[in-house]
PAPA-409453 format. One record per residue (C-alpha): residue number from 1; residue in three letters; y negated, z negated, x. Coordinates in nm, 4 decimals. Example, Ala and Ser with C-alpha at 12.3 -4.5 7.8 and 13.67 -1.06 7.14 Angstrom:
<rs>
<1 "ala" <0.4500 -0.7800 1.2300>>;
<2 "ser" <0.1060 -0.7140 1.3670>>;
</rs>
This chain:
<rs>
<1 "met" <-8.2276 -7.8236 11.8633>>;
<2 "asp" <-8.5960 -7.7918 11.7856>>;
<3 "thr" <-8.7476 -7.9606 11.4815>>;
<4 "arg" <-8.8024 -7.6367 11.2895>>;
<5 "asn" <-8.4409 -7.5238 11.3169>>;
<6 "glu" <-8.3108 -7.8740 11.2504>>;
<7 "ile" <-8.5057 -7.8990 10.9233>>;
<8 "lys" <-8.4045 -7.5471 10.8219>>;
<9 "ser" <-8.0401 -7.6401 10.8831>>;
<10 "tyr" <-8.0748 -7.9356 10.6431>>;
<11 "ile" <-8.2253 -7.7029 10.3818>>;
<12 "val" <-7.9324 -7.4614 10.4197>>;
<13 "arg" <-7.6793 -7.7489 10.4146>>;
<14 "glu" <-7.8148 -7.8555 10.0777>>;
<15 "gly" <-7.7794 -7.5006 9.9438>>;
<16 "met" <-8.1523 -7.4660 9.8863>>;
<17 "thr" <-8.4037 -7.1986 9.9782>>;
<18 "met" <-8.7448 -7.2616 10.1298>>;
<19 "ser" <-8.8945 -7.1560 9.7957>>;
<20 "glu" <-8.6921 -7.4174 9.6086>>;
<21 "val" <-8.7867 -7.6875 9.8583>>;
<22 "val" <-9.1565 -7.5990 9.8374>>;
<23 "glu" <-9.1412 -7.5973 9.4568>>;
<24 "arg" <-8.9865 -7.9474 9.4540>>;
<25 "leu" <-9.2400 -8.0741 9.7080>>;
<26 "ala" <-9.5222 -7.9357 9.4923>>;
<27 "asp" <-9.3779 -8.0912 9.1742>>;
<28 "asp" <-9.2845 -8.4289 9.3230>>;
<29 "tyr" <-9.5579 -8.4819 9.5817>>;
<30 "gly" <-9.8405 -8.2388 9.5101>>;
<31 "trp" <-9.7803 -8.0200 9.8139>>;
<32 "ser" <-9.9051 -7.6642 9.8285>>;
<33 "ser" <-9.6554 -7.4337 9.6590>>;
<34 "ser" <-9.6852 -7.1897 9.9494>>;
<35 "val" <-9.3734 -7.1194 10.1559>>;
<36 "pro" <-9.5879 -6.9897 10.4453>>;
<37 "asn" <-9.7687 -7.3256 10.4490>>;
<38 "leu" <-9.4434 -7.5173 10.5073>>;
<39 "ser" <-9.3165 -7.2534 10.7504>>;
<40 "gly" <-9.6407 -7.2813 10.9464>>;
<41 "lys" <-9.6139 -7.6598 10.9695>>;
<42 "leu" <-9.2583 -7.6255 11.1006>>;
<43 "arg" <-9.3529 -7.3474 11.3434>>;
<44 "arg" <-9.6540 -7.5404 11.4790>>;
<45 "asp" <-9.4596 -7.8680 11.4827>>;
<46 "ser" <-9.7430 -8.0239 11.2810>>;
<47 "leu" <-9.5475 -8.1974 11.0055>>;
<48 "arg" <-9.6890 -8.5460 10.9459>>;
<49 "tyr" <-9.4543 -8.8425 10.9219>>;
<50 "arg" <-9.5279 -8.8910 10.5497>>;
<51 "glu" <-9.4527 -8.5222 10.4924>>;
<52 "ala" <-9.1232 -8.5563 10.6803>>;
<53 "val" <-9.0285 -8.8521 10.4578>>;
<54 "glu" <-9.1140 -8.6519 10.1439>>;
<55 "leu" <-8.9286 -8.3447 10.2699>>;
<56 "ala" <-8.6212 -8.5553 10.3455>>;
<57 "asp" <-8.6437 -8.7063 9.9966>>;
<58 "val" <-8.6387 -8.3721 9.8137>>;
<59 "leu" <-8.3369 -8.2754 10.0236>>;
<60 "gly" <-8.1583 -8.5972 9.9232>>;
<61 "tyr" <-8.1995 -8.7763 10.2566>>;
<62 "glu" <-8.3906 -9.0760 10.3815>>;
<63 "leu" <-8.5308 -9.1265 10.7276>>;
<64 "val" <-8.3919 -9.4409 10.8857>>;
<65 "trp" <-8.5182 -9.6223 11.1915>>;
<66 "arg" <-8.2243 -9.7522 11.3904>>;
<67 "lys" <-8.2433 -9.9383 11.7188>>;
<68 "arg" <-8.0624 -9.7381 11.9830>>;
<69 "lys" <-7.8213 -9.9041 12.2200>>;
<70 "arg" <-7.9700 -9.9720 12.5581>>;
<71 "glu" <-7.7947 -9.8311 12.8597>>;
<72 "his" <-7.7688 -10.0759 13.1472>>;
</rs>
């Protein structure tokens, strides 16, 4: 699954719209309140790590680094 569709699936899972997500990002983190701005970042795959952390936060998630098991 590509990043754009994966993030959109999390938005849908949380019962939110892109507009609601953008509004929360603007309120909580000072993002642009433009849905096309977020859509463009997802389409271009240009979301910065900090932005991904903030997006996850407004959706009620946290990004976790976990060491993967090595295959021998």
